[in-house]
KEVEXKE-976227 format. One line per 8 residues: number of its first residue (from 1); for each residue x, y, z of N, C-alpha, C, O. Coordinates in steps of 0.2 Angstrom, whole numbers. Each point is the difference from the previous one (the first is absolute). Layout:
# KEVEXKE-976227
NUM> X/Y/Z/X/Y/Z/X/Y/Z/X/Y/Z; ...
//
This chain:
# KEVEXKE-976227
1> 386/49/187/-6/-2/-2/-4/6/-3/-4/0/-4; 6/6/7/-4/6/-2/3/1/-8/-4/4/-3; 10/-6/2/2/1/-7/-4/-4/-5/-1/2/-5; 0/-8/7/-4/-5/-4/-7/3/-1/-3/0/-6; 0/3/11/-7/2/0/0/7/-5/-5/0/-4; 10/4/5/0/6/-5/1/-2/-7/-2/4/-4; 6/-9/3/1/-2/-7/-7/-3/-3/-1/1/-6; -3/-4/10/-6/-3/-2/-5/6/-2/-5/-1/-4
9> 6/7/7/-5/5/-1/2/5/-6/-2/5/0; 6/-8/-4/2/5/-6/-6/0/-4/-5/-3/0; 5/9/-4/-6/1/-5/-2/-6/-4/-6/-1/-2; 11/-2/-1/-1/-5/-5/-3/-6/4/-5/-3/-3; 7/1/9/-3/-6/3/-7/2/2/-5/-4/0; 4/10/2/-7/2/2/-5/0/-6/-5/-3/0; 8/5/-6/-4/0/-6/-1/-7/-2/-6/-2/-2; 11/-3/3/-2/-7/-2/-5/-3/5/-4/-4/-3
17> 4/6/9/-5/-3/5/-7/3/-2/-5/-4/0; 5/10/-2/-7/3/-2/-2/-3/-6/-6/-2/0; 10/1/-5/-2/-4/-6/-3/-7/1/-5/-2/-2; 9/-1/7/-2/-7/2/-7/0/3/-4/-4/-1; 3/9/5/-6/1/4/-6/1/-5/-5/-3/1; 6/8/-6/-5/1/-5/-1/-6/-4/-6/-1/-1; 11/-3/-1/-2/-6/-4/-4/-5/4/-4/-3/-2; 6/3/9/-4/-5/4/-7/2/1/-4/-4/-1
25> 3/11/2/-7/2/1/-4/-1/-6/-6/-1/0; 9/3/-6/-3/-1/-6/-2/-7/-1/-6/-2/-3; 10/-3/4/-2/-7/0/-6/-2/4/-4/-4/-2; 5/7/8/-6/-2/5/-6/3/-3/-6/-3/1; 6/9/-3/-6/4/-3/-3/-4/-6/-6/-2/0; 11/0/-4/-3/-4/-6/-3/-7/2/-5/-2/-3; 8/-1/8/-2/-6/2/-7/1/4/-5/-4/-2; 4/9/5/-6/2/4/-6/1/-6/-5/-3/1
33> 7/7/-6/-5/1/-5/-2/-6/-4/-6/-1/-1; 11/-3/0/-1/-7/-3/-5/-4/4/-5/-3/-3; 6/3/9/-4/-4/5/-7/3/0/-5/-4/-1; 4/10/2/-6/3/0/-4/-1/-7/-6/-1/0; 10/2/-5/-3/-1/-7/-3/-7/-1/-6/-1/-2; 10/-4/4/-2/-7/0/-6/-1/4/-5/-4/-2; 5/7/8/-6/-1/4/-6/3/-2/-6/-3/0; 6/9/-4/-5/3/-3/-3/-4/-5/-6/-1/-1
41> 10/-2/-3/-2/-4/-6/-3/-6/3/-5/-2/-3; 8/-1/8/-3/-6/2/-7/1/4/-5/-4/-1; 5/10/4/-7/2/3/-5/1/-5/-6/-2/0; 8/6/-6/-5/1/-5/-2/-7/-3/-6/-1/-1; 11/-3/-1/-2/-6/-3/-4/-5/5/-4/-4/-2; 5/5/9/-3/-4/5/-8/2/0/-4/-3/2; 3/10/-4/-7/2/0/-4/-2/-6/-6/1/1; 9/-3/-6/-3/-1/-6/-6/-6/1/-5/1/-2
49> 7/-6/5/-6/-5/2/-5/3/4/-6/-2/-2; 7/6/7/-5/3/3/-4/5/-4/-7/0/1; 10/4/-5/-4/4/-4/-4/-4/-6/-6/2/-1; 9/-7/-1/-4/-4/-5/-6/-4/3/-5/0/-3; 6/-2/9/-5/-3/4/-5/5/2/-6/-1/0; 8/7/2/-4/5/1/-5/2/-5/-6/2/0; 9/-1/-6/-4/1/-6/-5/-5/-2/-5/1/-1; 7/-7/2/-4/-6/-1/-6/0/5/-6/0/-2
57> 8/2/8/-6/0/6/-4/6/-2/-6/0/1; 9/6/-3/-4/6/-2/-5/-2/-5/-6/2/0; 9/-5/-6/-5/-1/-5/-5/-5/2/-6/1/-3; 7/-6/7/-5/-4/2/-5/2/5/-6/-1/0; 8/6/5/-4/2/5/-2/7/0/-5/2/3; 9/2/-6/-2/8/1/-2/3/-6/-4/5/0; 6/-7/-6/-1/3/-6/-7/1/-2/-2/4/-4; -2/-9/6/-7/0/-1/-4/7/2/-4/2/-3
65> 7/0/9/-3/7/3/5/6/-2/-3/5/-3; 10/-6/3/4/5/-1/3/1/-7/4/5/-1; -6/-9/-3/2/0/-7/7/-3/-1/4/-1/4; -3/-1/-10/7/-4/-2/6/4/2/5/-2/2; -6/9/-4/6/4/2/0/3/7/5/4/2; -10/-5/2/0/2/7/-3/7/0/0/3/6; -3/0/-11/-2/7/0/-7/1/1/-3/5/0; 0/-11/2/-8/0/1/-3/-2/-6/3/-2/-5
73> -10/1/5/-4/-1/-6/1/-8/-2/-1/-1/-6; 1/-3/11/0/-7/-2/-7/-2/-2/-5/4/1; 4/-10/-3/-7/-2/-3/-6/0/5/-5/2/-3; 7/-2/9/-6/0/5/-1/7/3/-4/1/4; 9/4/-6/0/6/4/-6/4/-1/-2/5/4; -2/-6/-10/-6/4/-1/-6/-2/5/-4/4/1; 5/-9/2/-5/-3/5/1/3/7/-4/-1/4; 9/5/-3/1/3/7/-2/7/0/0/4/-6
81> -2/-1/11/-2/7/1/6/4/0/0/6/-3; 5/-8/6/7/3/0/5/-4/-5/1/-6/2; 2/9/-6/5/-3/-5/6/-3/4/2/4/5; 0/-9/-6/7/-3/3/5/5/-2/0/3/-5; 4/-1/10/6/5/-1/5/-2/-5/1/-6/-2; 2/11/-1/6/-1/-4/6/-2/4/3/4/4; -1/-10/-4/5/-3/4/7/2/-2/5/-1/3; -4/4/-9/6/3/-2/2/7/3/5/2/-1
89> -10/1/5/1/6/3/1/0/7/0/5/4; 1/-11/-1/0/-1/8/6/4/2/-1/4/5; 7/-4/-8/6/3/2/-1/8/0/2/3/4; -5/-1/-10/-1/7/-1/-4/3/5/1/6/3; -7/-10/-1/-4/3/5/2/-1/7/-3/3/5; 9/-5/-4/3/-1/7/7/4/0/4/-3/3; -4/8/-7/6/5/0/6/-4/-2/6/1/3; -6/-5/-8/5/-3/-3/3/-6/4/5/-3/-2
97> -9/0/7/2/-5/4/-5/-6/-1/-6/1/1; 8/-7/-3/-4/-5/-1/-1/-4/7/4/-2/3; -11/3/0/-1/-3/7/-1/-7/0/-6/-3/0; 11/-1/-1/0/-7/0/-4/-4/5/-4/-4/-1; 5/6/7/-4/-3/6/-7/1/-1/-4/-4/1; 2/10/-2/-7/2/-1/-3/-4/-6/-6/-2/1; 9/2/-6/-2/-4/-6/-1/-7/2/-5/-4/-2; 10/1/5/0/-7/3/-6/-1/4/-4/-5/-1
105> 2/9/6/-5/0/4/-7/0/-4/-5/-3/2; 5/8/-7/-6/1/-4/-2/-7/-4/-6/-2/0; 11/-1/-3/-1/-6/-3/-2/-6/4/-4/-3/-1; 8/3/7/-2/-6/5/-7/1/2/-4/-5/0; 3/11/3/-7/2/2/-2/-4/6/-6/1/2; 10/-4/2/-2/-4/6/2/4/6/-2/-3/6; 5/8/-6/3/3/6/-4/7/2/2/4/3; -9/-4/-5/-4/5/2/1/7/-4/-4/5/1
113> 8/-5/-6/1/6/-4/-6/0/-5/-1/-5/-4; -2/10/3/-6/1/-5/4/1/-6/2/6/-2; -3/-10/-3/4/0/-6/-2/6/-5/4/4/-2; -11/-4/1/-2/5/-5/-7/3/3/-5/-1/-2; 6/5/8/-6/2/3/-3/-6/4/2/-3/5; -8/1/-8/-4/-6/3/3/-6/-4/-4/-5/1; 9/5/-3/4/-6/-3/-4/-4/-5/-3/-5/2; 2/8/-8/-3/-4/-5/6/-5/-3/-2/-5/-4
121> 8/6/6/5/-4/-2/0/-7/4/-1/0/6; 2/-5/-9/0/-7/4/6/0/5/5/3/-1; -6/-7/6/5/-1/5/4/-6/-3/-1/-6/2; 7/8/-5/4/-4/-4/4/-5/5/1/-6/-1; 0/9/7/4/-4/5/-4/-7/2/2/-5/0; -9/6/1/-4/-6/1/-1/-5/-6/1/-6/1; -1/9/-7/-1/-4/-6/7/-4/-1/0/-6/-1; 5/10/2/7/-3/-1/1/-6/5/3/-5/-1
129> -5/6/7/1/-5/6/-5/-6/-2/3/-5/1; -9/6/-3/-4/-6/-2/3/-4/-5/0/-6/0; 3/10/-5/3/-3/-6/6/-4/2/1/-6/-2; 3/9/7/6/-3/2/-1/-6/4/3/-6/-1; -8/6/6/-2/-6/4/-3/-6/-5/2/-5/1; -6/7/-6/-2/-5/-5/6/-3/-3/0/-6/-1; 4/10/-2/6/-3/-3/5/-4/4/2/-5/-2; -2/7/8/4/-4/5/-3/-7/1/4/-5/1
137> -10/5/0/-4/-6/1/1/-5/-6/1/-6/1; -2/9/-6/0/-4/-7/7/-3/-1/0/-5/-3; 5/9/5/7/-2/-1/3/-4/6/6/-1/-1; -10/0/6/3/-3/6/6/3/3/5/-3/2; -6/10/-2/6/4/3/0/-2/8/-6/0/3; 12/0/0/0/-1/7/-4/5/4/0/6/-2; -3/-8/8/-4/5/3/4/6/4/-2/5/1; 9/-6/-1/4/5/3/2/6/-5/3/5/2
145> -5/-6/-8/1/6/-5/-6/5/1/-6/-2/-1; 8/8/2/-5/5/1/-3/3/-7/4/2/-4; -11/-3/3/-2/3/-6/0/7/-1/-1/3/-5; 2/1/11/1/7/-1/6/2/-4/0/5/-2; 5/-10/2/6/2/-5/-3/1/-7/3/4/-3; -7/-8/1/-3/0/-7/-4/7/-1/1/3/-5; -5/-2/10/-4/6/0/5/6/0/-1/5/-5; 6/-5/9/5/6/0/3/0/-7/1/6/-2
153> 2/-11/-1/3/1/-6/-4/2/-6/2/4/-4; -8/-6/4/-5/2/-5/-1/8/1/0/3/-5; -1/-1/11/-2/7/1/7/4/-1/-1/5/-4; 6/-7/6/6/4/-1/2/0/-8/2/5/-2; -3/-10/-1/1/0/-8/-5/5/-3/3/4/-4; -9/-3/6/-4/5/-2/2/7/2/0/5/-4; 3/-4/10/2/6/2/6/2/-4/1/6/-3; 4/-10/2/6/1/-5/-2/2/-7/2/4/-3
161> -7/-8/1/-3/2/-7/-3/7/0/2/4/-5; -6/-3/10/-3/7/0/5/5/0/-1/6/-3; 6/-7/7/5/5/1/4/1/-7/2/6/-2; -1/-11/-2/3/0/-6/-4/4/-6/3/2/-5; -9/-1/6/-4/3/-5/-2/7/1/-4/3/-3; 8/0/9/-2/7/1/3/5/-5/5/-1/-3; -9/6/2/2/5/-5/2/6/4/2/5/-3
//
């Protein structure tokens, strides 16, 4: 038996085993990269509807104060003592990190966070909830459907959109 074992350990057989192992590891790495790439592509394409809806929501609800490009100077901004902030600079003013949760809470406005000092910004969470409840009544949606899901999706779409316009 020791003779068989010693024959298996020849340099050519070791070389073959190493080559086979390298080929196997290469295949595994390529498969992993392919899976990760597909996942990133599907994640990016999955975000497109949220970004599109976020842009729609922004244009409808936010641009009047923050401007079409998010840089401030919307049509009603002249009527404020303090100009609405440039929303494209959120990440820069937070050391390169986009504070998604804080932005979500600012937009929602129902959790006690003071949005803009004394909050001249509307409490969108309440407005979205009223709208969701009205839509649910109008469309006879079952009572076990929580209107907060609608509020959450509208606000998250805005957060995703705002993150996408950072400079």
